[in-house]
N, C-alpha and C positions, 0 to 999 in steps of 0.2 A: 157690568157687561150685560147686554140684553140676552134673552133666551135664544133668539135667532143666532146671535154671534157665538154663544156657547155651543149651540148645536153644530154650527158650521165648523168650529174649532175641533169638536169631537170627531166629526166626519173626516176632517183632514187627517187627524191622528190615526183613524182606522185605515185610511187610504195608504198612509206611510207604512203602517204595520203590515197591511196586506201585500204591498210591493216587496217589503223585506222578506215576508214569508215565501213569496213566489221565487225570489232569487235564491233563498236558502234551500228551498225544496229542489230546485233545479241542480244546485250544487251537490246536495246530499245524494241525489240519484246517480251522479257521475262518479261517486267515490267507490273505488274497488276495495273489496274487503270489509266494508261496513255491513255486517250481518248481525246486528244486535237483536236480541229477543225483545219484542215490544213490551213485554211484561215489565222490564226494568230499564227501558231506554231512558225514561225520566221518572224517578220517584218523586211524586208531586207534593210539594209543600206550598200551597197557594194561600198565603195569609195576607190580606190586604189591610194595612194599618189604617184605622179610622178613628175619629175623635170619640165615638161611642161604640158600644158593642154592636156590630152590624153583621149582615149576612156575609158569609164567606163561601165561595164556590170552590169545591175541592173534588174533582173527579179522581178515580183510581186511588182512593184512600185505602181500599181493601184489596191488595194484590199479594202474591207470593214473591219473595225476594231471597236469593241465596244468603245463607247465614254468613255473618262476618264481613258484610259489605259496609263500607263507610261512604257517606255522601256529604259533600260540602256544597252549599247553595248560596248564591248571591243574586238578588233581584232588584228590580226597580218598577214602580208603578206610578201612574199619574191619574188622579181622579178630580172631577169637577161636579159640583152639584150643591144641593141645599142640605141643610142640617136642621133637624128638630131636636130640641132638648126637652127635659121634663117640663110639664105644664106650669110648674111654679116659677120657671124662668121664662118670662113672656117675650122671647125674641122672635122676630118675624123676618121673612124675606132674606134668609141667610144664603150667601153665595160664597162658597169656599173652594179654593184650589189647594191640592195637596200633592206634594212630591214625596214618595216614600221609598226607602231602601230597606232591604231585609237581608240578614245573614243568618244562616241556619246550618245545623249539623244533625245528621241522622245516622243510626247504625242498626242494621238488621240483626236479630237475635234468635237463638234457639230457646223457646220457652216450654220446657218439658215436652219436647218433640213437636211443638207447634211453631210456626213462623211468627215472629214478632218484630217490633221496631220501637226505638225510643228516639225522640227528636227534640231539639231545642231551637226556638225561633226568637231572634232579637231584631225587632223593627225600629227604624228611626225615620222621623218625618219632619217635613217643613210645611207649615200650613199658613195660608194667608187668605183674607177675605173680609167681608163686611156683613153686618146684620143690623136690624132695627130693634131698638129697645126703647119703649115708651115714646115711640114716634121719632126718635133720634137715631141717625146712622152711626154705628160704631165699627171700627176696624180692629183686626187682630192679626198679628204676624208673629208666629212662634216656630221654634224648631227644638227637637229634643227626642229623647228615647220614649218609645211606646212601651206598654207593659209586655215584658218577655213572656213566652209561653213554653211549657214543657208538656210533652205528651208521651204516653205509653200505649201501644196497641198490640193486639195478639189476634191471630186467626184461629178460631176454634175448630173449624171444619173445612176440609178441602184444600188446605195449604200447609202441608207438613214442612218441618224444618229440613232443608236440603243444602248440601254443599254445592259449589259451583258445578262440579262434574255431574252430580245427580240431577241438578236443575235442568241440564240440557235435554233430559227426557220427560220433563214435566209439562203437562198440558192442563190449563185451567178448565174446570167444569163449573162447580158451584162452590163459592167461598162464603163463609159466615164468620164475622169477626166483631171485635169490640175495641173501644179505646177509652182512655181517660185523659183529659187535658186540664191543665191548671194554669191560670193566669196570675202572674206575680206583680203586685202593685208597686213598682219602682219607677214607673215612667213619669215624665214631666207633669206636674199638677200644681195648680194655684187656686185655692178655694175662693179667691176674690175675683176670678175670671169666669166667664160663662162657658168658654170652650177650652178644653185641655186635650193633650195627647194621652196622658195616663188617666186612670179611673179611680185611683185611691181606694181600691177594694179588691179582694180576691174573687176569682170565680173558679168553679169546678164544672167540667162538662163531660159526663159519660155519654157514649155514643155507641150504637150498634149498626152494623151494615151487612148487606148481602150483595154478592156480585155473581152474576150468571153469564157464562160465555156460550155463544153459538158460533163456532168458527171464528171469523175475524171480528164479529160484533159482540159487544159486552154491554149488559144492562146492570147498573148499580143503583141500589136504593139504600139510604141511610137515614137514621133519625136519632136525635139526641136532645138533651135538655141541659140548659146552663143554669147553675145555681150561683147566686151572688151573695157575698157577705155585705154587711152594712158599711156605708160610707158616713162616718161620724163627723166629717169636715166638709160637708157639701156647701155649695154656693150660699153665702150669707150666714155661715156658721150653723147651718141646719143639719139634720140627719136624713140620709136617703136610704130607703129600703126598696128592693125590687123583687117582684114575683119571678118564678122560673120562666125562662124563655125557651120555647120548644122550636126545634128546627128539623125540617125534612128536606133531603136533597135527592134528586133523580138525575142520573147521567146516562146518556147513550154514547158509547165509545166504539170507534172503528179502527182496526189495525190495518194499515196499508202495506205492511211489510217493511223490511230493512230498518226496523226501529222507528218508523214514522207512524204516529197515531193522532187522532183528533177526537174531540168530545164536544157534544152539545149538552148543556146542563141547565137545571133550574133549581132554585132553593126557595123555601117558604119558611118564614119566621112567624110565630104566633105566641102571644102572652107578653110577659115582661112588664106588666103594669107596675108603676112606681108609687111610693108613698113618701111624702116629705113631712117630717115631724109627726108621723102617724096619720096624716091626711092623704087619702087615696087620690091620685091624679087621673085625669081622663087621657091616658096615653097608652092604651092597649095596642101592641104591635100586631099587624096583620099585613106582612110585606112579602112581595114576590119579586125575585130577580131572575134573569136569564143570562147565560154567558156561553162563550166558546173557547176552546183550548186547542192548540196545535203543538205537538212535540216533535223535535227533529234531532237526530244524532249528528254529532260533528266527527267524532272518532270513538275509539273504544272506551275512552275515559270521560269524554265531554259530551254534553248535550244541552239543548236549549228548549225552552217552552215559551210560547207566545199566547197571551190570553186577553180577552176583553169581556166586559159584562155591563149590564144596564138594568135599572129598576123598571119593572113593568107596572107594579101597583104598590103604593106605599100609603098605609093609613097613618103611620107614625114612625119616626126614626129617620134614618138617612135615606136620601134618594139621590143617586149620583151615577155618572158614567165613568168607566175606568178602562184603561189599557195598561199593559205591562209585560215584562218578560222576566224569566228566571234562567240563569246559567247554573249548570250542575257539573261538578267534578266527582267522580267515584273511584274508589280504590279498595282493594282487599285481596285476601288470599285466593289464588286460582284465577284471578282476572288477567 
């Protein structure tokens, strides 16, 4: 498919998404009794499954949530774009379509008087497309499990552990928190193939974030670093090592009231240079993406989130356009 056709298809997807948002927004505003606090209208878990470790845009990662709340999330995303792999695998002109679903569970915690959260994310994807290797066009069509992820987070300042009743009087000012995420290498992987859904290696990502509210507007900044273990069964029977990958995210969020909020976001990845059998590759990441998110309540227990993102600058790694949605169901004592 030509770049013009791909762009036209992406624009059509955005138009459909925008029309759906308009209809849902009109519907939500007519609902009597929907007065959910925007702090927890949607507890956002925005993980986009991709063939390689790529930028993930996640606004509202550091918020306060009443203790003992449970969240079940199910989502779908569609992405289209190119894929770059390590320089030792000389594929060119990659064009991939990926349909991804995600199932996640999260629970808010009391961590020695501070609000915390633990979540588990299990993504599943279907990927198809083509790329050139040594001048020849090759196709790939696979489906399977991506590497699941487990994360623990805690807010050290500005977000005490509160019951549902106590939370009714809480107003955010400044929140400072941190998280630790682990990727478990059990996803689909074939060392004889260039493109896979799993990575065949562990990763650990510590992250720290700060969130400051001014009335309905909130500004959130977070930064983290991903450490990778060795992949001893890389393409061609070789060994892949990767330097740490540094990530910074900035989000501007606005609360419209009645549980409706929106965010404009950007994320920057830097580092992550690889080595194959000890030989350093010319694949330093310096990538920038932007995106938008809209969250809408349906009723006291259900809400949805619509999102889209696109690459602005990519020196190496994935460059793709993406649209998707997440449905959330929440339950817990006092709700």
